[in-house]
N, C-alpha and C positions, 0 to 999 in steps of 0.2 A: 446736618448740612443745612436744613431749612432754618434752624436757629441762627447759625453762623451767617447765613445770607441776610436774614432779617437784621441782625446786629450790624452788619456791614452797611446796609441801607440807611440805618439810623446814623451811623458815623459819617457817611457821605453827606447826608442831609445837614448834619451839624456843621460839616466843613463848608457846605454850600452857603449856609446862613452866615458863618464867620466871614467868608469871602465877600459877602454882600455888604458887610459893615466896616471892613478895614479901610484905612485911609491910603496906605501905601501897599499896593498889590505886590510889588517886587520883593517885599520881605516875606511874602506868603506863597510864592510861586514854587510849588513842588509838583511832583508827578500827578498826584490826585487833583490838584488845582487845574493843571493843564487838561486833564480828562474832563473835568466839570465844564471848563470853558469850551472845549470841543463839543460837548453836548449842547451847550447854550447856542453855539453857532450852527447846530444841526448836523455836525459831522459824525456824532455818535449818539446812540440811544441811551436811555437811563440804564437799561440792562447791560449794554456794552461797558459803561462806566463801572457798574457794580461788579461785573465779572473781572474786569482788569484789576481793580483794587483787591478783590478777593484772591485772585491768582498771585498778585504781588505779595500779599500777606502770607499766603500758604507756601509759595515756592521759594521765597527769598532765602530762608535759612539753608535749604538744600543747595540751591545754586551758588550761594555765597561760599559754603564750605568746599564745594567741588572746585570753584574758581580759585580760592585761596590755596587749595592743595596743589593744583597744577602750577600756580604761580610760584610756589615754594620749590617745586621740583625743577622748574625752568631756571630759577635763580641758582639752585644748587648745581645744575649742569653747566652754568656759565659763570665761572668765578670772576671773570673781569667785570661782568655786569654787577655782580654782588659787591665787588670792590668799589665800583662807581656809586652804587646806591649808598654804601656805608659812608663814602666821602660826602655825599649830598646830605645825609642825615647829620653828620658831624658839622657841616657848614650851617645847616638850619638850626640845630639845637645848640651850637656853640660848644660842642664836645662835653655837654653836661652829662652827668651820670643819671640814667633813668631809673 
């Protein structure tokens, strides 16, 4: 846990350095960037930023899989919604075979 925390601090510092040198911020504005800017404004501490990024990295696979599971169940329970989604996919992809 301590090693992971240390590695995360290094990655956040690298991100901080990158943000200080980019010309167009809008191309680099992700969640970690927003957290770093919140710290710069005094809204968060460095520990807050580190903890948020660490939790995002650790929790994301679990929460994503649970979210996708429930999304698929809801789609299966609502065939009209599934049909509309398929129409939208066909419209966007031009009915290409994937």
